[in-house]
Structures are given as structure tokens and as C-alpha cells.
C-alpha positions as CSV (number, residue, x, y, z in Angstrom):
1,M,98.7,95.3,73.6
2,G,101.0,95.0,76.5
3,I,104.5,94.2,77.8
4,N,105.6,90.5,77.5
5,T,106.4,89.0,80.8
6,A,106.7,85.2,80.2
7,I,106.5,82.6,77.4
8,L,105.2,79.1,77.9
9,A,108.0,76.7,77.0
10,P,107.5,73.4,78.7
11,S,110.3,71.6,76.8
12,G,112.5,74.6,76.1
13,G,110.8,75.5,72.8
14,N,108.2,78.2,72.3
15,V,104.7,76.8,71.9
16,G,103.1,80.1,71.0
17,I,101.7,81.0,74.3
18,G,102.9,84.2,76.0
19,F,101.8,86.3,79.0
20,S,101.8,90.1,79.2
21,I,100.9,93.0,81.4
22,P,98.0,95.0,79.8
23,I,99.1,98.4,78.4
24,N,96.7,100.4,80.6
25,M,98.2,98.9,83.7
26,V,101.7,99.6,82.3
27,R,100.9,103.3,81.8
28,Q,99.6,103.5,85.4
29,L,102.6,101.7,86.8
30,T,105.0,103.8,84.8
31,R,103.4,107.1,86.0
32,Q,103.7,105.9,89.6
33,L,107.3,104.9,89.1
34,V,108.2,108.3,87.6
35,E,106.2,110.3,90.3
36,H,107.1,108.3,93.4
37,G,110.0,106.0,92.5
38,R,107.8,103.0,93.4
39,V,104.4,101.4,92.7
40,E,101.8,102.4,95.3
41,R,98.9,100.0,95.8
42,R,95.8,101.1,97.6
43,R,94.5,99.2,100.6
44,L,90.9,99.4,101.6
45,G,90.7,97.0,104.5
46,V,87.8,95.1,103.0
47,Y,87.1,91.5,102.3
48,I,86.0,90.9,98.7
49,Q,84.8,87.8,96.9
50,D,83.0,86.9,93.7
51,L,79.2,87.0,93.8
52,T,78.0,83.4,93.9
53,P,74.4,82.3,93.2
54,E,74.0,81.7,97.0
55,L,75.1,85.3,97.8
56,A,72.9,86.7,95.0
57,Q,69.9,84.9,96.5
58,A,70.8,86.2,99.9
59,W,71.1,89.7,98.5
60,Q,67.7,89.4,96.8
61,N,66.3,88.6,100.2
62,E,67.6,91.9,101.5
63,L,70.7,90.8,103.3
64,R,71.4,94.1,105.0
65,E,74.6,93.1,106.8
66,N,76.8,93.4,103.7
67,D,77.0,95.9,101.0
68,V,77.4,95.0,97.4
69,I,79.8,97.1,95.3
70,T,78.4,97.1,91.8
71,S,80.9,99.6,90.2
72,V,84.0,101.6,90.8
73,N,84.6,104.9,89.1
74,R,81.5,104.1,87.0
75,I,83.1,100.8,85.7
76,R,80.8,97.8,86.3
77,I,82.5,95.2,88.5
78,T,81.5,91.6,88.0
79,N,84.4,89.8,89.8
80,L,87.3,90.1,92.1
81,D,89.9,90.5,89.4
82,E,88.1,93.5,87.9
83,F,87.7,95.1,91.3
84,S,91.3,94.7,92.2
85,Q,92.5,96.0,88.8
86,V,90.3,99.2,88.9
87,V,91.0,100.0,92.5
88,S,94.8,99.5,92.2
89,A,95.0,101.7,89.1
90,S,92.9,104.5,90.4
91,G,93.5,107.6,92.6
92,D,90.1,108.8,93.9
93,L,87.5,106.1,94.0
94,L,83.7,106.4,93.5
95,F,81.9,103.2,94.6
96,S,78.3,102.4,93.6
97,I,76.9,100.5,96.5
98,Q,73.7,98.4,96.7
99,R,72.4,97.9,100.2
100,G,69.1,96.1,100.2
101,Q,66.8,98.1,98.0
102,R,68.8,101.3,98.4
103,A,71.6,102.3,96.0
104,F,74.1,105.0,96.7
105,F,77.6,106.3,96.0
106,L,80.5,106.4,98.3
107,A,83.6,108.5,97.4
108,I,87.0,107.6,98.8
109,R,89.9,110.0,98.4
């Protein structure tokens, strides 16, 4: 369930394809609009990308230069879209980090 935002109509008629904002995101955005009068997006100052097979292989070989974020607020993250959605809809953040063979948590308030 969500709020409709667009309908695909290439020739002016509805072809049955619509686009919407998920209801969980709508609830979060509505709360922010009521509390702050605007939507506030968090900025972390990090570069994020999908985990490719090449990066996974490098990670298995203990690439220690980069951390791998495996979950945010105990929600498993498998791609950039999931990461962005969870981070933008959250207040305090709890990251699960994998660094080489070591796993740990990092809280951001």
C-alpha cells in the first residue's frame, strides 16, 4: 500500500502501470513534515555501492581498507537502495560492520 505518484500513459491512456511511494516511507515523511515543517534527510559523508562479485572476493581476501556494512538497525542490507531507504527513514542508526574477520557495531546518533 502507498500513495500514487504517477501513472504510465504513453499514448494518453492508462495501461495499468502505476508508481507509488511505500506507506512506511509516507508515515516517516508525514511525521517529519508535522514535526519540522520539512523533510530532513541524513547525510553520512560515505561512498556506498552495491557489493559486486569482485568486491566480495576482495573482502574474502581480508581487504582491510574498507568496511562492509551488513545491516542498519538490525535490518540486513543487500544493496544501495535498501541502505538509502533505511538510513533516510531512521533517527539513531546502528550499523553492523564487517572488517576482515572482525564484526562489530557502530552507533550513530
